[in-house]
C-alpha positions in Angstrom: -15.2 4.3 24.1 -17.3 5.3 21.1 -16.1 8.7 19.8 -18.3 11.7 20.1 -20.2 12.5 16.9 -20.5 16.1 16.0 -22.0 18.1 13.1 -20.9 20.9 10.8 -22.6 22.5 7.8 -21.3 23.0 4.3 -21.5 26.2 2.3 -24.5 24.8 0.4 -26.4 23.9 3.6 -25.7 20.2 4.1 -25.3 18.8 7.6 -22.2 16.6 7.9 -21.5 14.2 10.8 -17.9 13.7 11.9 -15.8 12.5 14.8 -12.1 13.0 15.8 -9.9 10.7 17.9 -6.2 10.7 18.8 -3.6 13.4 19.0 -0.9 14.6 16.6 -0.9 15.4 12.9 -4.5 15.7 11.7 -5.5 13.1 9.1 -8.9 13.4 7.4 -10.1 10.1 6.0 -12.3 10.5 2.9 -14.8 7.5 3.0 -15.3 5.1 0.1 -18.4 7.0 -1.1 -21.2 6.3 -0.6 -20.4 3.5 1.9 -20.1 5.5 5.1 -21.9 5.3 8.4 -19.9 6.4 11.5 -22.1 4.5 13.9 -22.2 1.1 12.1 -18.5 1.3 11.4 -17.6 1.8 15.1 -19.9 -1.2 16.0 -18.0 -3.4 13.5 -14.8 -4.9 15.0 -12.8 -4.6 11.8 -13.6 -1.0 11.2 -13.0 -0.1 14.8 -9.6 -1.9 15.0 -8.4 0.0 12.0 -9.5 3.3 13.3 -8.0 2.7 16.8 -4.7 1.6 15.2 -4.6 4.7 13.0 -5.4 7.1 15.8 -2.0 6.2 17.4 0.5 8.9 16.8 -1.9 11.1 14.9 -5.4 12.7 15.0 -7.8 10.7 12.9 -10.9 12.5 11.6 -13.8 10.6 10.0 -17.0 12.0 8.5 -20.0 10.8 6.6 -20.3 12.3 3.2 -23.5 13.9 2.0 -26.1 11.4 1.2 -24.9 8.6 3.5 -24.6 7.6 7.1 -25.5 10.1 9.7 -25.1 13.1 7.4 -28.1 14.6 5.4 -29.3 12.0 3.0 -30.7 14.8 0.7 -28.4 17.4 -0.8 -28.4 20.1 -3.5 -25.5 18.4 -5.3 -24.0 14.9 -5.5 -20.9 15.7 -7.5 -17.2 16.4 -7.0 -17.8 20.1 -6.0 -20.4 19.0 -3.4 -18.3 16.2 -1.9 -15.2 18.5 -1.7 -17.4 21.0 0.2 -17.9 18.2 2.8 -14.2 18.0 3.4 -13.9 21.8 3.5 -16.6 22.1 6.1 -15.0 19.5 8.4 -11.5 21.0 8.1 -12.9 24.6 8.7 -15.0 23.5 11.7 -11.9 21.9 13.4 -9.7 24.9 12.5 -7.2 22.9 10.6 -4.6 25.0 8.9 -2.4 22.1 7.7 -3.4 18.4 7.6 -3.0 15.1 5.7 -5.9 13.6 3.7 -6.5 9.9 3.2 -8.7 8.8 0.3 -10.2 5.2 0.4 -11.0 3.5 -3.0 -13.9 5.5 -4.4 -13.0 8.3 -2.0 -9.5 8.6 -3.6 -10.7 10.9 -6.6 -12.2 13.3 -4.0 -8.9 13.4 -2.0 -7.1 14.2 -5.2 -9.6 16.9 -6.1 -9.1 18.5 -2.7 -5.3 18.3 -3.1 -5.6 20.1 -6.4 -7.9 22.8 -5.1 -6.2 23.4 -1.7 -2.5 22.6 -2.1 -1.6 25.1 0.6 -3.4 23.1 3.3 -2.1 19.6 2.7 1.0 18.1 4.3 0.5 14.6 2.8 -1.9 12.7 0.4 -2.6 9.0 1.0 -4.5 7.0 -1.5 -5.6 3.4 -0.7 -6.6 1.0 -3.6 -7.9 4.0 -5.6 -10.8 3.7 -8.0 -10.0 6.6 -10.3 -10.3 5.8 -14.0 -13.4 4.8 -15.9 -11.7 2.0 -17.8 -10.8 0.2 -14.6 -12.3 -3.2 -13.8 -13.9 -1.7 -10.7 -16.1 0.7 -12.7 -17.1 -2.0 -15.1 -18.1 -4.4 -12.3 -20.1 -1.7 -10.6 -21.9 -1.0 -13.8 -22.7 -4.7 -14.3 -24.1 -4.9 -10.8 -26.1 -1.7 -10.8 -29.0 -3.5 -12.4 -29.4 -5.5 -9.1 -30.0 -2.4 -7.0 -33.7 -2.1 -7.9 -34.2 -5.8 -8.2 -32.7 -7.1 -5.1 -31.0 -4.7 -2.7 -29.7 -7.4 -0.4 -28.3 -9.4 -3.2 -26.6 -6.4 -4.6 -24.8 -5.5 -1.3 -23.8 -9.1 -0.6 -22.4 -9.6 -4.1 -20.6 -6.3 -4.1 -19.1 -6.9 -0.7 -17.9 -10.4 -1.6 -16.7 -9.8 -5.1 -15.3 -6.3 -5.0 -14.5 -5.4 -1.4 -13.6 -8.3 0.9 -13.2 -11.3 -1.4 -15.1 -14.5 -1.5 -12.7 -16.2 0.9 -13.4 -13.6 3.6 -17.1 -14.4 4.1 -17.4 -13.0 7.7 -15.8 -9.7 6.7 -17.8 -9.5 3.5 -21.1 -10.1 5.3 -20.3 -7.5 7.8 -19.4 -5.0 5.1 -22.7 -5.8 3.2 -24.6 -4.9 6.3 -22.6 -1.7 6.6 -23.4 -0.9 3.0 -27.1 -1.2 3.7 -26.8 1.0 6.8 -24.9 3.7 4.7 -27.6 4.4 2.1 -31.1 3.5 1.2 -32.0 1.6 -2.0 -32.7 4.1 -4.7 -30.8 6.9 -3.0 -29.5 9.6 -5.5 -26.0 9.3 -4.1 -25.8 5.7 -5.5 -25.7 7.2 -9.0 -22.6 9.2 -8.2 -19.9 6.4 -8.2 -19.3 6.5 -12.0 -19.4 10.3 -12.1 -16.8 10.6 -9.4 -14.5 8.1 -11.1 -14.8 10.1 -14.3 -13.7 13.3 -12.6 -10.0 13.5 -13.6 -7.9 16.3 -12.3 -4.6 17.8 -13.5 -2.3 15.6 -11.4 0.6 18.0 -11.9 -1.1 20.4 -9.5 -0.8 18.0 -6.6 2.2 19.5 -4.7 2.3 17.5 -1.4 4.2 14.2 -0.9 1.9 11.3 -1.9 1.6 7.7 -0.9 -0.3 5.2 -3.1 -1.0 2.0 -1.3 -2.2 -0.9 -3.4 -3.0 -4.6 -2.7 -1.1 -6.9 -5.0 -4.1 -8.9 -6.0 -6.7 -6.1 -6.1 -6.8 -6.0 -9.9 -9.8 -3.7 -10.0 -7.8 -0.8 -8.8 -4.2 -1.6 -10.0 -4.5 0.5 -13.2 -5.7 3.5 -11.2 -2.9 3.0 -8.7 -0.2 3.0 -11.4 -1.8 5.9 -13.2 -1.8 8.1 -10.0 1.7 7.0 -8.9 3.1 7.9 -12.3 1.1 11.2 -12.7 1.7 12.8 -9.3 5.2 14.0 -8.6 7.0 12.9 -5.4 4.9 9.7 -5.0 5.8 6.6 -3.1 4.1 3.4 -4.5 3.8 0.6 -2.0 2.3 -2.9 -2.6 0.9 -5.0 0.2 -0.1 -8.6 0.1 -3.7 -9.7 -0.6 -6.6 -8.6 -2.6 -9.2 -7.3 -0.1 -10.0 -3.6 -0.3 -10.5 -3.6 3.5 -7.2 -2.7 5.1 -7.9 -4.7 8.3 -8.3 -7.9 6.3 -4.9 -9.7 6.1 -1.8 -8.0 7.3 -3.2 -4.8 8.8 0.2 -4.0 10.5 1.9 -3.8 7.0 -0.6 -1.2 5.8 -0.6 0.8 9.0 3.2 0.7 9.2 3.5 2.0 5.6 1.3 5.0 6.6 3.3 5.5 9.7 6.6 5.7 7.8 5.2 8.0 5.2 3.9 10.4 7.8 7.1 10.2 9.8 5.5 8.5 12.8 7.4 5.8 14.6 5.4 2.5 14.2 3.8 1.0 17.3 5.7 -2.3 16.7 8.8 -1.5 14.8 10.7 -4.4 13.2 13.6 -5.7 15.2 17.1 -4.4 14.4 18.5 -7.8 13.3 21.6 -6.0 11.9 22.6 -5.5 15.5 22.4 -9.2 16.4 24.9 -10.8 18.7 28.2 -11.9 17.2 28.0 -15.4 15.8 24.3 -15.3 15.2 23.0 -16.9 12.0 21.6 -14.4 9.5 20.4 -14.5 5.9 21.9 -11.7 3.8 20.0 -10.2 0.9 21.4 -7.9 -1.8 19.4 -6.1 -4.5 20.9 -4.5 -7.6 19.2 -2.3 -10.1 19.9 -3.4 -13.7 22.0 -1.0 -15.7 21.9 1.9 -13.3 25.0 3.6 -14.6 23.9 3.3 -18.2 20.4 4.6 -17.2 22.0 7.7 -15.6 24.0 8.4 -18.8 21.0 7.9 -21.1 18.2 9.4 -19.0 19.9 11.9 -16.7 20.3 12.1 -13.0 16.7 13.0 -12.2 15.1 10.1 -14.1 17.7 7.7 -12.6 17.0 8.9 -9.1 13.3 8.4 -9.7 14.1 4.7 -10.3 16.2 4.5 -7.2 13.4 6.0 -5.1 10.9 3.5 -6.6 13.3 0.7 -5.8 13.9 1.9 -2.3 10.1 2.1 -1.6 9.5 -1.5 -2.9 12.4 -3.0 -1.0 11.8 -1.2 2.3 8.1 -2.2 2.3 9.2 -5.8 1.8 11.7 -5.6 4.6 9.1 -4.1 7.0 6.6 -6.8 6.1 9.0 -9.8 6.6 11.1 -8.6 9.5 14.2 -7.6 7.6 16.7 -4.9 8.6 18.3 -2.6 6.1 22.1 -2.6 6.7 23.1 -0.1 4.1 22.3 1.4 0.7 24.8 0.6 -2.0 23.9 3.4 -4.4 22.1 1.1 -6.9 20.8 -1.4 -4.4 20.2 -2.3 -0.8 21.8 -4.8 1.6 19.6 -6.3 4.3 19.6 -9.1 6.8 17.0 -11.5 8.2 16.9 -13.9 11.1 15.1 -16.5 9.0 15.9 -17.7 5.5 12.2 -18.2 4.7 11.5 -14.6 5.6 14.3 -13.4 3.4 13.0 -15.4 0.4 9.4 -14.1 1.1 10.9 -10.6 1.0 12.8 -11.3 -2.2 9.7 -12.5 -3.9 7.7 -9.5 -2.7 10.4 -7.2 -4.1 10.3 -8.8 -7.5 6.5 -8.6 -7.5 6.6 -5.0 -6.4 9.1 -4.0 -9.1 7.0 -5.8 -11.7 4.0 -3.7 -10.7 5.7 -0.4 -10.1 4.7 2.5 -12.4 8.4 3.3 -13.0 9.8 0.5 -15.2 13.1 -1.1 -14.1 14.4 -4.5 -13.1 16.5 -5.8 -10.2 18.6 -8.8 -9.5 18.6 -10.4 -6.0 21.1 -12.6 -4.3 20.9 -14.4 -0.9 23.3 -16.3 1.3 23.2 -17.4 4.9 25.9 -17.6 7.5 27.4 -16.0 10.6 28.4 -12.5 9.6 30.8 -10.3 11.6 28.9 -7.5 13.3 30.6 -4.1 13.8 29.0 -0.7 14.3 25.6 -1.8 12.9 27.2 -3.1 9.8 27.8 -6.7 8.7 31.0 -8.1 7.2 32.7 -11.4 6.5 32.5 -14.3 4.1 28.7 -14.7 4.4 28.2 -11.1 3.3 30.8 -11.3 0.5 29.3 -14.4 -0.9 25.8 -12.9 -0.9 27.1 -10.0 -2.9 28.7 -12.3 -5.5 25.5 -14.3 -5.8 23.6 -11.1 -6.5 26.2 -10.2 -9.2 25.7 -13.6 -10.8 21.9 -13.3 -10.9 20.1 -12.1 -14.1 17.8 -9.1 -13.9 14.3 -10.1 -12.7 15.6 -13.2 -10.9 16.4 -14.4 -7.3 19.5 -16.6 -6.8 20.3 -18.3 -3.5 23.1 -20.5 -2.2 22.5 -24.1 -1.2 22.6 -23.2 2.5 19.6 -20.9 2.0 17.7 -23.5 0.1 18.3 -26.1 2.9 17.3 -23.6 5.6 14.0 -22.9 3.8 13.3 -26.5 3.0 9.6 -27.5 3.5 8.4 -23.9 3.4 6.7 -24.3 -0.1 9.3 -22.4 -2.2 10.2 -23.7 -5.7 13.9 -23.9 -6.5 15.6 -24.5 -9.8 19.1 -25.9 -9.7 21.5 -23.6 -11.7 24.5 -25.9 -11.2 27.9 -25.1 -9.8 29.2 -21.6 -10.6 32.6 -19.9 -10.1 32.3 -16.7 -8.2 34.8 -13.9 -8.1 37.0 -14.0 -5.0 36.2 -17.6 -4.1 38.5 -20.5 -4.8 35.8 -23.1 -4.9 32.7 -22.9 -7.2 29.3 -22.6 -5.5 26.1 -24.4 -6.2 23.3 -21.9 -6.9 19.5 -22.2 -7.0 16.9 -19.9 -8.6 13.7 -19.1 -6.7 10.6 -19.3 -8.9 8.5 -16.2 -8.0 6.0 -15.9 -10.8 3.6 -18.2 -12.6 5.1 -20.2 -15.4 8.7 -19.2 -14.6 11.3 -21.8 -15.6 14.8 -22.1 -14.3 
């Protein structure tokens, strides 16, 4: 059923359309200004599936910003102050004392601005593929395409939707989003000139006091610099990378994006990953160990607080990969994590995602990863035995920034498209016989 659209009025007299669905912690979603139209979004299957998923376990609130959609297309001001008034009006009309805010791409700067101005009202801040800094590729591409607005409105929306939003490989989603863009604003609307100004509005990030989640697509290069900038500038921030390059969260693995938000908000996911650490005795499992390079030395040189920041960044990257590929965290080792997977291919996928996530993290550190497969002993939700001990030794043998696996892992993942480099037979502490090891190539141009 389509949600009931209601209106509120800002302090400068602008009528703002909004709806609210679900129950639980209120979450106000700041739209990717100026592309917002509550009606056309609900009629689009992609938008609707995303909203319905994110209304599970929380109260999702969406509004059209001034100048777009069902809200007033004319307004006294199309600047940061004016757009923050829109958020204030919706929160006040609904009587929200405390709530979370979720800023989408060009809406992320406004979410940050609201967090700076009203720290007492926010429980959480979520930023998705943020377009924040002028030097980002996103702002440069928008400027290059702005000349098309007056010449060919349809060409502008189709090009922007394909090249910047959905990607050229997602033609159906891109065409749907281009139609949504045209429904959001009219050609020549004053609000179209605000995008660059909003990106230029930089706040004192030290004034953001609530826990923050920065969600970034690995291949969305237009927003990567902004994502890193915000994650490093806002204290108490989790930085999570998800696969793909589309700025539409429902394109690709929507469950991974929604699940990351669930965990951040403390909401149990609708479809939690299976607890493979509690598998029946004798079941085959692939064991993965991570280890942060030089963690003890880092603590001595940089202090406990800086070292703990690295551990938090590591934990965020690893746990996101485990969630995405069906792994179960068995235990934290202090400077790493032990996890298990029912499939060797999933474990390797997760290891690659971890190395990619570490490479892109705003906090600079490196990890070594080791994998082995076997039939571990299961006892009180922990795993023991030769299979586990060998995985630990393989991790110890790996160099920082690499993934080492035993031959059994390589054979189990045969035909899955992974590239392995034979490292030869190596002696491992505690094992009488040397073990043949293989390095997984996880980045372009990597050699064994």
